[in-house]
N, CA, C and O of each residue as an XYZ file, in Angstrom:
436
protein
N      -1.791      5.201     -8.999
C      -2.874      6.059     -8.563
C      -4.186      5.281     -8.711
O      -4.408      4.625     -9.729
N      -5.048      5.353     -7.702
C      -6.296      4.615     -7.810
C      -7.259      5.343     -8.745
O      -7.124      6.539     -9.007
N      -8.228      4.587     -9.235
C      -9.141      5.084    -10.261
C      -9.926      6.313     -9.796
O     -10.046      7.281    -10.547
N     -10.457      6.291     -8.578
C     -11.257      7.424     -8.098
C     -10.429      8.696     -8.009
O     -10.883      9.774     -8.394
N      -9.222      8.563     -7.504
C      -8.343      9.731     -7.395
C      -7.985     10.258     -8.783
O      -7.975     11.467     -9.015
N      -7.692      9.340     -9.702
C      -7.363      9.744    -11.067
C      -8.565     10.441    -11.714
O      -8.397     11.441    -12.412
N      -9.761      9.924    -11.487
C     -10.960     10.532    -12.066
C     -11.190     11.934    -11.514
O     -11.469     12.859    -12.277
N     -11.078     12.102    -10.209
C     -11.254     13.434     -9.613
C     -10.241     14.422    -10.185
O     -10.578     15.562    -10.506
N      -9.007     13.970    -10.305
C      -7.955     14.842    -10.847
C      -8.236     15.200    -12.308
O      -8.065     16.349    -12.714
N      -8.662     14.221    -13.086
C      -8.947     14.431    -14.503
C     -10.125     15.397    -14.685
O     -10.082     16.275    -15.548
N     -11.159     15.237    -13.884
C     -12.390     16.019    -14.063
C     -12.305     17.445    -13.535
O     -13.212     18.241    -13.775
N     -11.257     17.777    -12.838
C     -11.166     19.149    -12.327
C     -10.832     20.148    -13.442
O     -11.006     21.354    -13.263
N     -10.359     19.657    -14.580
C     -10.031     20.531    -15.710
C     -11.260     20.765    -16.589
O     -12.207     19.979    -16.580
N     -11.223     21.848    -17.339
C     -12.263     22.133    -18.324
C     -12.160     21.128    -19.468
O     -11.114     20.510    -19.665
N     -13.260     20.965    -20.227
C     -13.292     19.923    -21.250
C     -12.182     20.028    -22.295
O     -11.678     18.983    -22.705
N     -11.763     21.208    -22.756
C     -10.680     21.211    -23.752
C      -9.378     20.597    -23.205
O      -8.672     19.883    -23.917
N      -9.081     20.882    -21.949
C      -7.877     20.301    -21.352
C      -8.057     18.790    -21.152
O      -7.108     18.027    -21.332
N      -9.252     18.361    -20.785
C      -9.528     16.924    -20.653
C      -9.271     16.218    -21.986
O      -8.636     15.165    -22.036
N      -9.775     16.818    -23.058
C      -9.583     16.245    -24.389
C      -8.102     16.284    -24.768
O      -7.598     15.352    -25.393
N      -7.413     17.346    -24.397
C      -5.974     17.419    -24.647
C      -5.211     16.337    -23.901
O      -4.284     15.744    -24.454
N      -5.583     16.072    -22.661
C      -4.943     14.996    -21.902
C      -5.234     13.636    -22.516
O      -4.360     12.770    -22.559
N      -6.449     13.448    -22.985
C      -6.791     12.207    -23.688
C      -5.942     12.063    -24.946
O      -5.422     10.984    -25.230
N      -5.804     13.142    -25.689
C      -4.969     13.109    -26.902
C      -3.524     12.774    -26.554
O      -2.859     12.055    -27.300
N      -3.040     13.284    -25.441
C      -1.680     12.969    -24.999
C      -1.531     11.478    -24.707
O      -0.530     10.866    -25.079
N      -2.513     10.903    -24.053
C      -2.494      9.461    -23.783
C      -2.470      8.678    -25.089
O      -1.713      7.717    -25.226
N      -3.292      9.085    -26.045
C      -3.335      8.397    -27.335
C      -2.024      8.545    -28.102
O      -1.593      7.614    -28.782
N      -1.395      9.698    -27.995
C      -0.109      9.914    -28.661
C       0.978      9.038    -28.038
O       1.792      8.455    -28.755
N       0.995      8.945    -26.716
C       1.962      8.055    -26.051
C       1.712      6.607    -26.464
O       2.654      5.852    -26.708
N       0.459      6.232    -26.539
C       0.111      4.881    -26.980
C       0.638      4.638    -28.399
O       1.247      3.607    -28.685
N       0.394      5.596    -29.262
C       0.838      5.475    -30.649
C       2.347      5.308    -30.751
O       2.837      4.523    -31.562
N       3.076      6.040    -29.936
C       4.534      5.998    -30.025
C       5.127      4.704    -29.468
O       6.287      4.392    -29.740
N       4.355      3.956    -28.700
C       4.881      2.722    -28.097
C       4.282      1.442    -28.687
O       4.777      0.347    -28.421
N       3.246      1.574    -29.468
C       2.507      0.406    -29.955
C       3.334     -0.536    -30.823
O       3.080     -1.740    -30.834
N       4.299     -0.023    -31.536
C       5.044     -0.860    -32.470
C       6.198     -1.627    -31.840
O       6.851     -2.423    -32.514
N       6.455     -1.402    -30.574
C       7.579     -2.046    -29.899
C       7.060     -3.009    -28.836
O       6.442     -2.587    -27.858
N       7.311     -4.297    -29.027
C       6.808     -5.333    -28.118
C       7.283     -5.147    -26.682
O       6.643     -5.634    -25.750
N       8.386     -4.454    -26.499
C       8.869     -4.210    -25.133
C       7.877     -3.389    -24.318
O       7.919     -3.406    -23.088
N       6.990     -2.673    -24.993
C       6.035     -1.800    -24.318
C       4.615     -2.363    -24.282
O       3.662     -1.613    -24.070
N       4.463     -3.662    -24.485
C       3.120     -4.246    -24.521
C       2.313     -3.958    -23.257
O       1.119     -3.670    -23.339
N       2.946     -4.032    -22.104
C       2.232     -3.752    -20.848
C       1.849     -2.279    -20.767
O       0.758     -1.939    -20.309
N       2.739     -1.416    -21.206
C       2.452      0.020    -21.210
C       1.296      0.303    -22.159
O       0.388      1.063    -21.821
N       1.321     -0.295    -23.330
C       0.244     -0.103    -24.304
C      -1.086     -0.573    -23.723
O      -2.099      0.114    -23.855
N      -1.090     -1.732    -23.085
C      -2.318     -2.234    -22.470
C      -2.840     -1.242    -21.429
O      -4.042     -0.986    -21.359
N      -1.948     -0.694    -20.633
C      -2.336      0.285    -19.617
C      -2.871      1.565    -20.259
O      -3.860      2.126    -19.789
N      -2.234      2.023    -21.312
C      -2.677      3.235    -21.996
C      -4.014      3.026    -22.707
O      -4.828      3.948    -22.773
N      -4.247      1.832    -23.235
C      -5.559      1.527    -23.816
C      -6.643      1.656    -22.753
O      -7.711      2.211    -23.009
N      -6.363      1.143    -21.569
C      -7.324      1.238    -20.478
C      -7.527      2.694    -20.055
O      -8.659      3.149    -19.888
N      -6.429      3.412    -19.885
C      -6.511      4.820    -19.498
C      -7.302      5.624    -20.526
O      -8.123      6.465    -20.159
N      -7.064      5.373    -21.785
C      -7.786      6.091    -22.839
C      -9.284      5.861    -22.777
O     -10.067      6.796    -22.949
N      -9.691      4.611    -22.532
C     -11.136      4.338    -22.446
C     -11.742      5.046    -21.233
O     -12.859      5.557    -21.307
N     -11.016      5.078    -20.129
C     -11.523      5.786    -18.947
C     -11.659      7.281    -19.219
O     -12.688      7.875    -18.898
N     -10.636      7.893    -19.804
C     -10.682      9.323    -20.099
C     -11.847      9.644    -21.033
O     -12.520     10.661    -20.864
N     -12.082      8.782    -22.011
C     -13.200      9.003    -22.935
C     -14.528      8.963    -22.192
O     -15.403      9.798    -22.421
N     -14.669      8.008    -21.318
C     -15.899      7.890    -20.523
C     -16.096      9.119    -19.640
O     -17.205      9.646    -19.542
N     -15.035      9.568    -19.008
C     -15.138     10.676    -18.060
C     -15.387     12.018    -18.727
O     -16.114     12.849    -18.184
N     -14.800     12.244    -19.889
C     -14.952     13.569    -20.492
C     -16.165     13.668    -21.415
O     -16.593     14.778    -21.731
N     -16.726     12.555    -21.854
C     -17.845     12.578    -22.801
C     -19.008     13.458    -22.345
O     -19.552     14.199    -23.164
N     -19.414     13.411    -21.073
C     -20.547     14.267    -20.672
C     -20.242     15.767    -20.708
O     -21.169     16.577    -20.675
N     -18.983     16.148    -20.773
C     -18.584     17.551    -20.686
C     -18.312     18.208    -22.037
O     -18.224     19.433    -22.119
N     -18.182     17.423    -23.079
C     -17.775     17.954    -24.384
C     -19.003     18.261    -25.244
O     -20.093     17.760    -24.967
N     -18.832     19.080    -26.286
C     -19.925     19.300    -27.229
C     -20.374     17.975    -27.859
O     -19.592     17.032    -27.978
N     -21.627     17.930    -28.250
C     -22.237     16.695    -28.746
C     -21.453     16.052    -29.884
O     -21.290     14.832    -29.904
N     -20.967     16.848    -30.828
C     -20.253     16.269    -31.973
C     -18.962     15.559    -31.541
O     -18.560     14.570    -32.155
N     -18.330     16.057    -30.505
C     -17.129     15.391    -29.981
C     -17.530     14.142    -29.200
O     -16.866     13.110    -29.286
N     -18.620     14.241    -28.437
C     -19.088     13.082    -27.670
C     -19.423     11.916    -28.585
O     -19.126     10.766    -28.260
N     -20.034     12.200    -29.718
C     -20.370     11.148    -30.685
C     -19.097     10.476    -31.192
O     -19.046      9.253    -31.325
N     -18.089     11.263    -31.469
C     -16.818     10.715    -31.934
C     -16.129      9.912    -30.832
O     -15.509      8.885    -31.111
N     -16.229     10.365    -29.596
C     -15.625      9.640    -28.476
C     -16.223      8.242    -28.315
O     -15.512      7.298    -27.970
N     -17.512      8.111    -28.562
C     -18.166      6.803    -28.449
C     -17.525      5.823    -29.419
O     -17.209      4.692    -29.048
N     -17.336      6.251    -30.647
C     -16.716      5.395    -31.658
C     -15.277      5.057    -31.295
O     -14.845      3.911    -31.422
N     -14.541      6.064    -30.844
C     -13.147      5.849    -30.457
C     -13.049      4.892    -29.274
O     -12.186      4.015    -29.244
N     -13.933      5.065    -28.309
C     -13.890      4.205    -27.133
C     -14.178      2.750    -27.505
O     -13.517      1.836    -27.011
N     -15.147      2.546    -28.359
C     -15.428      1.170    -28.832
C     -14.189      0.550    -29.458
O     -13.864     -0.609    -29.203
N     -13.508      1.329    -30.275
C     -12.311      0.806    -30.932
C     -11.227      0.459    -29.912
O     -10.594     -0.591    -30.019
N     -11.006      1.330    -28.927
C      -9.990      1.030    -27.919
C     -10.358     -0.218    -27.112
O      -9.482     -1.013    -26.773
N     -11.632     -0.391    -26.807
C     -12.068     -1.594    -26.080
C     -11.760     -2.844    -26.899
O     -11.300     -3.849    -26.358
N     -12.011     -2.778    -28.184
C     -11.693     -3.927    -29.050
C     -10.191     -4.191    -29.078
O      -9.760     -5.343    -29.020
N      -9.400     -3.132    -29.165
C      -7.942     -3.305    -29.129
C      -7.506     -3.937    -27.814
O      -6.625     -4.796    -27.804
N      -8.112     -3.522    -26.705
C      -7.754     -4.088    -25.398
C      -8.021     -5.584    -25.355
O      -7.259     -6.336    -24.748
N      -9.092     -6.016    -25.994
C      -9.454     -7.437    -25.976
C      -8.456     -8.308    -26.723
O      -8.239     -9.461    -26.352
N      -7.849     -7.768    -27.769
C      -6.970     -8.602    -28.598
C      -5.484     -8.329    -28.382
O      -4.645     -9.071    -28.894
N      -5.145     -7.289    -27.642
C      -3.745     -6.891    -27.501
C      -2.966     -7.930    -26.722
O      -3.485     -8.451    -25.735
N      -1.741     -8.259    -27.116
C      -0.958     -7.753    -28.243
C      -1.119     -8.618    -29.500
O      -1.242     -9.840    -29.427
N      -1.114     -7.963    -30.612
C      -1.151     -8.618    -31.920
C      -0.028     -8.000    -32.737
O      -0.140     -6.872    -33.217
N       1.053     -8.752    -32.888
C       2.253     -8.229    -33.531
C       2.028     -7.602    -34.887
O       2.525     -6.509    -35.156
N       1.289     -8.277    -35.740
C       1.099     -7.776    -37.100
C       0.257     -6.499    -37.132
O       0.317     -5.741    -38.100
N      -0.514     -6.263    -36.095
C      -1.402     -5.104    -36.075
C      -0.788     -3.882    -35.399
O      -1.435     -2.838    -35.314
N       0.430     -3.992    -34.924
C       1.064     -2.875    -34.215
C       1.068     -1.571    -35.020
O       0.706     -0.527    -34.478
N       1.465     -1.600    -36.288
C       1.459     -0.347    -37.057
C       0.050      0.246    -37.207
O      -0.117      1.466    -37.235
N      -0.944     -0.618    -37.301
C      -2.315     -0.129    -37.425
C      -2.762      0.560    -36.141
O      -3.365      1.632    -36.199
N      -2.481     -0.032    -34.988
C      -2.836      0.611    -33.724
C      -2.105      1.942    -33.588
O      -2.702      2.933    -33.166
N      -0.843      1.977    -33.936
C      -0.078      3.224    -33.857
C      -0.710      4.301    -34.748
O      -0.847      5.452    -34.333
N      -1.085      3.927    -35.950
C      -1.710      4.874    -36.882
C      -3.062      5.344    -36.361
O      -3.338      6.543    -36.344
N      -3.904      4.408    -35.937
C      -5.261      4.735    -35.491
C      -5.237      5.659    -34.270
O      -5.988      6.632    -34.216
N      -4.390      5.364    -33.304
C      -4.386      6.198    -32.106
C      -3.796      7.577    -32.376
O      -4.216      8.558    -31.762
N      -2.829      7.664    -33.284
C      -2.293      8.979    -33.660
C      -3.371      9.796    -34.373
O      -3.505     10.997    -34.141
N      -4.135      9.135    -35.241
C      -5.232      9.803    -35.943
C      -6.291     10.288    -34.951
O      -6.793     11.405    -35.075
N      -6.629      9.456    -33.976
C      -7.594      9.861    -32.953
C      -7.093     11.091    -32.203
O      -7.838     12.049    -31.999
N      -5.839     11.057    -31.799
C      -5.255     12.186    -31.058
C      -5.329     13.468    -31.888
O      -5.709     14.519    -31.373
N      -4.970     13.385    -33.152
C      -5.002     14.569    -34.021
C      -6.421     15.115    -34.162
O      -6.635     16.326    -34.097
N      -7.383     14.225    -34.353
C      -8.776     14.664    -34.497
C      -9.281     15.326    -33.216
O      -9.986     16.333    -33.272
N      -8.924     14.767    -32.076
C      -9.362     15.355    -30.808
C      -8.713     16.711    -30.554
O      -9.373     17.641    -30.092
N      -7.429     16.824    -30.852
C      -6.754     18.112    -30.675
C      -7.388     19.191    -31.557
O      -7.555     20.332    -31.127
N      -7.728     18.831    -32.760
C      -8.381     19.783    -33.660
C      -9.770     20.150    -33.133
O     -10.139     21.325    -33.135
N     -10.538     19.163    -32.685
C     -11.893     19.426    -32.176
C     -11.870     20.304    -30.938
O     -12.782     21.104    -30.726
N     -10.836     20.163    -30.118
C     -10.721     20.950    -28.882
C     -10.080     22.320    -29.119
O      -9.936     23.107    -28.183
N      -9.695     22.608    -30.369
C      -9.158     23.918    -30.698
C      -7.666     24.076    -30.498
O      -7.171     25.201    -30.437
N      -6.931     22.965    -30.391
C      -5.479     23.058    -30.210
C      -4.737     23.191    -31.533
O      -3.570     23.583    -31.543
N      -5.387     22.876    -32.644
C      -4.777     23.049    -33.973
C      -5.447     24.205    -34.660
O      -5.097     24.536    -35.793
């Protein structure tokens, strides 16, 4: 799917659902980060996560937007160095933590 089409599709939802979809991407990333067979998938999910953060930030409450900025910076850094075998468990932990925090902020927990 091209970026513009994906963005239009993503933005048609209300912000809680956008944040939920972002959390889903982060959870999928977390579940695949520790297995080298999924390095390409992880790289793609890192990119998708940064895009979703950029797209939903203007729509969310300020406190969530501030957190998204920090999360997006971290994902960009991960994208620059990926794959790093020894860091796989850390990426899995960090992205799962991000997903949990976003789900709670959006009212899913």
